[in-house]
PLY file of the C-alpha trace (Angstrom):
ply
format ascii 1.0
element vertex 263
property float x
property float y
property float z
element edge 262
property int vertex1
property int vertex2
end_header
47.08 42.52 -28.22
46.45 44.93 -25.35
49.61 46.85 -26.24
48.21 47.44 -29.74
44.93 48.64 -28.26
46.63 51.14 -25.98
48.86 52.43 -28.78
45.97 52.98 -31.19
43.66 54.49 -28.58
46.20 57.27 -28.08
46.22 58.01 -31.84
42.67 57.50 -33.16
43.33 59.66 -36.24
46.04 57.20 -37.30
43.61 54.31 -37.00
41.09 56.09 -39.23
43.64 57.11 -41.87
44.93 53.57 -42.16
41.48 51.96 -41.86
42.74 50.15 -38.82
39.70 50.38 -36.56
39.54 47.05 -34.77
37.19 44.93 -32.70
39.00 42.91 -30.05
36.80 40.26 -28.43
38.04 38.15 -25.54
36.88 35.07 -23.63
37.67 36.34 -20.16
36.38 37.36 -16.79
35.94 41.10 -17.22
37.88 41.94 -14.07
40.90 40.00 -15.37
40.76 41.74 -18.75
40.35 45.23 -17.31
43.42 44.79 -15.13
45.51 44.44 -18.32
44.27 47.71 -19.84
46.26 50.90 -19.27
44.70 53.73 -17.30
42.83 56.54 -19.09
42.50 54.80 -22.48
38.76 54.14 -23.02
36.45 56.81 -24.46
33.16 55.05 -23.75
32.08 52.09 -21.65
28.64 50.62 -22.29
27.56 47.49 -20.42
24.26 45.65 -20.32
25.13 44.33 -16.89
23.84 41.46 -14.77
20.43 42.57 -13.50
20.32 40.69 -10.19
17.34 38.50 -11.03
18.86 35.28 -9.68
17.70 33.50 -12.85
19.57 31.08 -15.05
19.13 32.41 -18.59
20.85 29.44 -20.21
23.48 31.75 -21.68
24.54 32.84 -18.19
23.67 32.66 -14.49
22.50 36.01 -13.15
23.49 37.37 -9.74
21.08 37.04 -6.85
19.15 40.20 -5.81
21.23 40.48 -2.66
22.97 43.76 -1.83
26.14 42.16 -0.47
26.49 39.94 -3.56
25.82 42.90 -5.86
28.41 45.08 -4.11
31.02 42.31 -4.00
30.64 41.79 -7.74
30.42 45.38 -8.96
32.63 47.48 -6.69
35.99 46.04 -7.89
34.83 46.07 -11.51
33.56 49.64 -11.42
36.80 50.79 -9.81
38.64 49.30 -12.80
36.21 50.92 -15.24
36.85 54.28 -13.58
40.61 53.76 -13.82
40.69 52.88 -17.52
38.14 55.48 -18.65
39.61 58.65 -20.13
39.03 61.91 -18.21
36.77 62.97 -21.12
35.01 59.60 -21.19
31.51 58.42 -20.31
30.00 55.23 -18.95
26.50 53.82 -19.44
25.25 50.86 -17.37
21.97 49.23 -18.39
19.78 47.32 -15.91
16.20 47.16 -14.67
14.70 48.35 -11.39
15.83 45.41 -9.24
19.27 46.85 -8.49
19.42 50.35 -9.98
19.09 51.98 -6.52
22.12 50.05 -5.25
24.06 50.74 -8.43
23.42 54.49 -8.10
25.01 54.42 -4.64
28.02 52.44 -5.88
28.48 54.70 -8.91
28.20 57.83 -6.77
30.95 56.52 -4.49
33.31 55.58 -7.34
32.60 58.17 -10.06
31.35 60.93 -7.79
27.85 62.26 -7.23
28.73 65.36 -9.25
29.54 63.19 -12.29
26.08 61.64 -12.44
24.59 62.87 -15.72
21.29 61.12 -16.31
19.04 58.16 -15.57
17.68 57.13 -18.96
14.49 55.09 -19.24
14.28 52.82 -22.28
10.56 52.08 -22.61
9.09 49.21 -24.59
5.92 47.12 -24.92
5.14 43.42 -25.00
5.00 40.56 -22.52
2.36 39.57 -19.96
0.19 41.52 -17.54
0.78 40.98 -13.80
-2.28 40.49 -11.57
-1.39 43.03 -8.90
1.21 45.41 -10.30
1.94 47.73 -13.20
3.55 45.96 -16.16
7.31 46.49 -15.90
8.20 47.82 -19.34
11.40 49.82 -19.08
15.10 49.42 -18.47
17.22 51.94 -16.59
20.51 53.19 -18.04
22.76 55.09 -15.62
24.95 57.65 -17.36
28.06 58.99 -15.60
31.14 60.85 -16.78
34.62 60.75 -15.29
34.88 64.56 -15.12
32.99 67.69 -16.06
34.95 67.83 -19.32
33.32 64.96 -21.24
32.43 64.51 -24.90
28.72 64.77 -25.69
26.95 65.33 -29.01
23.16 65.64 -28.97
21.22 63.25 -31.15
18.07 64.73 -32.66
14.58 63.29 -33.10
11.53 64.47 -34.97
8.71 66.15 -33.09
5.83 63.78 -32.47
2.21 64.43 -33.23
1.45 62.85 -29.86
1.53 64.85 -26.65
0.84 68.57 -26.37
2.64 69.44 -29.60
2.59 73.13 -28.73
5.07 75.78 -27.69
4.56 77.79 -24.52
2.95 80.59 -26.54
0.33 78.21 -27.94
1.76 77.84 -31.42
2.02 74.34 -32.86
5.43 72.78 -33.27
6.77 72.50 -36.79
6.72 68.71 -37.13
9.38 68.90 -39.84
11.89 70.33 -37.33
13.75 68.33 -34.69
14.45 68.37 -30.96
17.19 66.68 -28.88
16.56 63.14 -27.68
15.46 63.32 -24.05
16.02 60.89 -21.16
13.05 58.58 -21.85
13.18 56.60 -25.05
10.05 55.20 -26.66
11.30 55.26 -30.24
13.52 52.15 -30.07
11.78 48.77 -30.10
13.19 45.65 -28.40
15.23 43.24 -30.47
13.06 41.92 -33.32
13.06 38.13 -33.08
12.62 37.90 -36.86
15.38 40.34 -37.76
18.34 39.19 -39.85
20.79 40.16 -37.11
18.97 38.19 -34.38
21.22 35.58 -32.80
20.41 32.84 -30.32
21.35 34.84 -27.26
18.60 35.47 -24.70
19.26 39.10 -23.77
20.37 40.55 -27.12
19.76 44.30 -27.36
18.86 46.12 -30.60
21.63 47.86 -32.51
19.61 51.10 -32.58
19.83 51.35 -28.79
23.60 51.02 -28.63
24.10 53.22 -31.70
22.60 56.09 -29.73
25.12 55.80 -26.89
28.02 55.48 -29.32
26.97 58.46 -31.44
26.30 60.69 -28.42
29.52 59.95 -26.54
32.23 59.13 -29.11
33.84 60.30 -32.33
35.14 58.13 -35.17
38.28 56.28 -34.15
37.46 56.43 -30.42
37.77 53.33 -28.27
34.57 51.75 -26.90
34.45 48.94 -24.33
31.77 46.45 -23.33
32.77 44.12 -20.52
29.45 42.22 -20.39
29.37 41.77 -24.14
26.89 38.87 -24.46
25.79 38.89 -28.10
28.56 41.43 -28.90
26.12 43.88 -30.47
28.33 46.72 -29.24
31.22 45.34 -31.30
29.03 45.15 -34.40
27.83 48.74 -33.93
31.40 49.96 -33.46
32.49 48.24 -36.66
29.66 49.89 -38.58
30.38 53.33 -37.08
34.19 53.20 -37.45
34.94 52.98 -33.74
37.49 50.75 -32.08
36.17 48.13 -29.68
37.44 45.98 -26.85
35.15 43.66 -24.97
34.74 40.29 -23.36
32.37 37.70 -22.04
32.98 34.75 -19.77
30.75 32.49 -21.88
32.45 30.60 -24.78
29.14 30.63 -26.70
29.17 34.45 -26.63
32.64 34.53 -28.14
31.54 32.21 -30.95
28.69 34.62 -31.67
31.17 37.50 -31.87
33.23 35.64 -34.48
30.15 34.97 -36.58
28.81 38.52 -36.39
32.14 40.23 -37.09
33.28 37.88 -39.84
0 1
1 2
2 3
3 4
4 5
5 6
6 7
7 8
8 9
9 10
10 11
11 12
12 13
13 14
14 15
15 16
16 17
17 18
18 19
19 20
20 21
21 22
22 23
23 24
24 25
25 26
26 27
27 28
28 29
29 30
30 31
31 32
32 33
33 34
34 35
35 36
36 37
37 38
38 39
39 40
40 41
41 42
42 43
43 44
44 45
45 46
46 47
47 48
48 49
49 50
50 51
51 52
52 53
53 54
54 55
55 56
56 57
57 58
58 59
59 60
60 61
61 62
62 63
63 64
64 65
65 66
66 67
67 68
68 69
69 70
70 71
71 72
72 73
73 74
74 75
75 76
76 77
77 78
78 79
79 80
80 81
81 82
82 83
83 84
84 85
85 86
86 87
87 88
88 89
89 90
90 91
91 92
92 93
93 94
94 95
95 96
96 97
97 98
98 99
99 100
100 101
101 102
102 103
103 104
104 105
105 106
106 107
107 108
108 109
109 110
110 111
111 112
112 113
113 114
114 115
115 116
116 117
117 118
118 119
119 120
120 121
121 122
122 123
123 124
124 125
125 126
126 127
127 128
128 129
129 130
130 131
131 132
132 133
133 134
134 135
135 136
136 137
137 138
138 139
139 140
140 141
141 142
142 143
143 144
144 145
145 146
146 147
147 148
148 149
149 150
150 151
151 152
152 153
153 154
154 155
155 156
156 157
157 158
158 159
159 160
160 161
161 162
162 163
163 164
164 165
165 166
166 167
167 168
168 169
169 170
170 171
171 172
172 173
173 174
174 175
175 176
176 177
177 178
178 179
179 180
180 181
181 182
182 183
183 184
184 185
185 186
186 187
187 188
188 189
189 190
190 191
191 192
192 193
193 194
194 195
195 196
196 197
197 198
198 199
199 200
200 201
201 202
202 203
203 204
204 205
205 206
206 207
207 208
208 209
209 210
210 211
211 212
212 213
213 214
214 215
215 216
216 217
217 218
218 219
219 220
220 221
221 222
222 223
223 224
224 225
225 226
226 227
227 228
228 229
229 230
230 231
231 232
232 233
233 234
234 235
235 236
236 237
237 238
238 239
239 240
240 241
241 242
242 243
243 244
244 245
245 246
246 247
247 248
248 249
249 250
250 251
251 252
252 253
253 254
254 255
255 256
256 257
257 258
258 259
259 260
260 261
261 262
């Protein structure tokens, strides 16, 4: 199966012409799967990684918020992600603020400080109010490329009537025009628990969030990977957008979800 993936990833136009875009989902430790993938074959890696909360989510046991444990887990995996990513490829890692400072250091060492592109804040509402702190209502997505020659296509959003709404010369923005999406996202809501595509997986992310990464950093027929696939939303998005997909999860329940969602 991996041979087929590597063959098609080198000829994406062939996959499109023959309607052969595929979604390959594996029950596997991600490190084991990545070691079977040829170097320089993946266009985009997106992973909603383990956040280092130490919690048992039922679907999986999270890592402890311990720097040594975090480094021991992520360093070998990120080295593999760097190896299999194409020179023109990009990688997005989603987490919250518990470990993003450690992950920045690891990513700088492996991908290079000069290949850091952005720290995206996905902002959302909901949940409780802590007694002695600000409500924590955003995830961090670290965006790196493998080189300076990486694919990127701006996604546009409408101007909002909120905020200053004025140009530097004082004129009002034309609200019918558009502006590029910036690095803080307030226009994508968390996964709707009543939505038709909601599955019984605790940390499912909305399709709209992953669609943005895929549309910005890939073309049709490109190969996208998610090695912490969970509810396999990335695979579903790739199928809808005519991208090839390879991904895995170590949880058998997650693989069953992938079969149901991609059927």
